[in-house]
N, C-alpha and C positions, 0 to 999 in steps of 0.2 A: 504494500500500500504506500503510495507516494503522498508527501505533504508539500505544501508551498511555504517557502521561507518567508518569514514576516519582514525581513529586511530587504532582500533582493527580489523576492517574488518568483524565484525559480523553484522547480520541483526537485525534491531530494528524497532519499530513503531514510526515514527516521530511525531505522534499526541499525544503520551503519555506525560502527564504533569509531571514536576519534583515532585517526591514524598518525597524527604528528603531535609533538609537544604543544604546538600553538593551538591545535584543535582541542587538546585536553585542557589547556588553560582557558580557552574560550568557553568550553562546556562547564568548567568550574565556575567561571564568572557568571554564566547564564543561570546556573542553579543557585548560587550564593548571593549574587548582587542584583541581578536584573529580573529574576523570577520569570524567565522566558525559556526555561529548559525544554528541549524537544521542539522548539519553534524555529531554529536557525539551521541553515544548511552548513555542511562542513567548511565551505569557503568563508562564509560569514563568521563562523566560530573561529576559524584560523585568524582572520583579520582582527577580531576582537581580542583573541588571545595574544597575538603579537603586540598589539598596542598595550594591552594590560601588562605584559612582561616588560615592556619598555618604560611605561609611565606609572605603573602601580606596583612597583617592586615589593612594597610592603605586604602585598597579598600572597606572594610566593616565597616567602622566607620560612 
């Protein structure tokens, strides 16, 4: 079953596990900070995670 990403509006498989550290960080931020877990595609999770690792380092210590 495909879902539509709430950020970029592309279809993605919500069952796909994070494949990179950036996707994992984005998934963490999604569940802990933004309350939108399961609503973002892997690319948007990776973008969020990359920015989080760069600018919110206190979250990942």
